[in-house]
C-alpha positions in Angstrom: 0.0 -0.1 0.0 3.1 2.4 0.7 6.8 2.9 1.2 7.7 5.8 3.3 10.4 6.9 5.9 13.2 5.9 3.3 16.6 6.3 4.7 19.3 6.1 2.2 22.0 6.4 4.5 20.8 3.4 7.0 19.1 1.4 4.1 16.0 1.3 6.0 12.6 2.1 4.9 9.0 1.5 6.3 6.3 -0.7 4.5 2.6 -1.3 4.7 1.2 -3.8 2.5 -1.8 -6.3 2.3 -1.2 -10.2 2.2 -4.2 -12.7 0.8 -4.0 -16.2 1.8 -6.0 -18.9 1.1 -5.9 -22.1 3.4 -7.6 -24.8 5.2 -5.8 -25.2 8.5 -8.0 -23.7 11.0 -5.1 -24.3 13.4 -3.0 -21.4 11.9 -2.7 -18.4 13.7 -1.0 -15.7 11.4 -1.0 -13.3 14.1 1.5 -15.5 15.7 3.0 -17.5 13.0 4.0 -14.8 10.1 7.4 -13.6 10.0 9.0 -11.3 7.5 12.9 -12.0 7.1 15.0 -9.3 7.9 12.4 -7.1 9.2 13.5 -4.9 12.3 9.7 -4.6 13.5 6.3 -6.1 12.7 3.0 -4.4 13.8 0.5 -6.9 15.2 -1.5 -7.6 12.0 -5.1 -7.0 11.4 -6.9 -10.5 10.7 -9.8 -10.4 8.3 -11.3 -13.9 8.2 -13.8 -14.5 5.3 -15.7 -17.6 5.7 
């Protein structure tokens, strides 16, 4: 959705984006099992479940 806070000196930026998944495992919890490699921090994801 957006890329901002671009810092060329430290090679850092902030990114906001949507992920869409189709899956059938009801035990999978995206809020605790989602990982973004090399991310300094990850905000708690907003999960929208459509049944």
